[in-house]
N, C-alpha and C positions, 0 to 999 in steps of 0.2 A: 593495188596491183592490177594490171591490165595484160590481159595476153594478146600481141601484136602477130597479127595471121599476114603474110603477103605470097603472093603465088606470083611467082618470079617466070616469064616464059622465057628468056633468054639462059640458058644456064651458063652460058660463058663469062655474063657478069658475075654470075656467085660469088668467085673467091675473090675478087676486086671487093664486092659488098661485104663479104666477111671480114675481110681484114682491114676495112676501116671501121665497120662495125666495133670489132673487140679492139682497136687502137681507140676507140673513143669509151671504152670500158663498159660495152655493152656484153655481158654475155651471157651463159645459157641458152644458145643457141641452137635449135632443132632444126636440119633439112631433112626432108623427104622427098622420093622421088614422086612425082605426079601417075596416077592413071588414066589414059583414056576410058572413057565410058563406051564400053559394047552394049550392045542391045541384046535382046534375048536371040534374034534372029540370025542375029551374026557368028555366035558362040554359044551353042547351047551348054555347053560344061561348065561356061563360067558362072560364078556365084550371083545369084540375083540383088543381092546388097550393093548400095550404092555408097560410098564415101562420101559424105557431105561436102568436106572441105575440096576434094578433088571434083568435085560437081561444080563448084562454084566458079572455077576456070573457063567455065561456057559464056560466061558472062562478058569474056575478053575478047571475043572473036577469034576463038583458040582454032590453030591448024597444025598444029605438030604435038609432038610428045616429048617433046624435051624442056618442059616446063618443072621446077620444083615446089615445095611449100614449104616456109619458113615461118616456126614458131618461138615467139622471143617473150618469156615471162618477163617483164618489166613494171618499174615503178613508173607512176602517174608522170611524175616531173621528168623522166628522161623520155615519152614517147616522144617528143617533138625532136629531139634528138636525133632519134632512128629515120623519122619523115623527112627532116632534112637531109640525111644521108641518101638518102633512099632518091628522093627530089634530085639531089645533085648528081648522080652517078645514073639514073636509070631513066628513060626517055618512058613517059606517062603511058604511052599504049604497050609497054612492055610486063607491066605489073599489076597488081591490084592488093592493096595494103590497106587493112582496117585494123583496128581494136575492139575487145569486145573485154567485160570488167571479170575480174577472176572473185567469184565472191565464195565463200565458205571454204576456200581455201587450208590446206592443210599439208604441214612439210616446209622445210626450208631449202633452195638452193646454193643460197649462197656460201 
């Protein structure tokens, strides 16, 4: 199993992406709104913790606050299907996609 993680800069593309994934039998999709990084100087009342996945989006020349984090636990042989759907729908400068292995996994989402 892999955990596919995607940072999508254009939220307008989210509905189309989800529809295409589900029509290709990709399930268990979790979508989170991302939060911009705010320094201590800009907001003293804000928690000092930084969400690691939210901070990854700064590698994308990030300029607005309308991105989404998408998490998909998926079998290894289905990762290429997701990658092809993403490449087909979304310009490369609008997303970051990567997978990480899911070791020591417990439970079953199927």
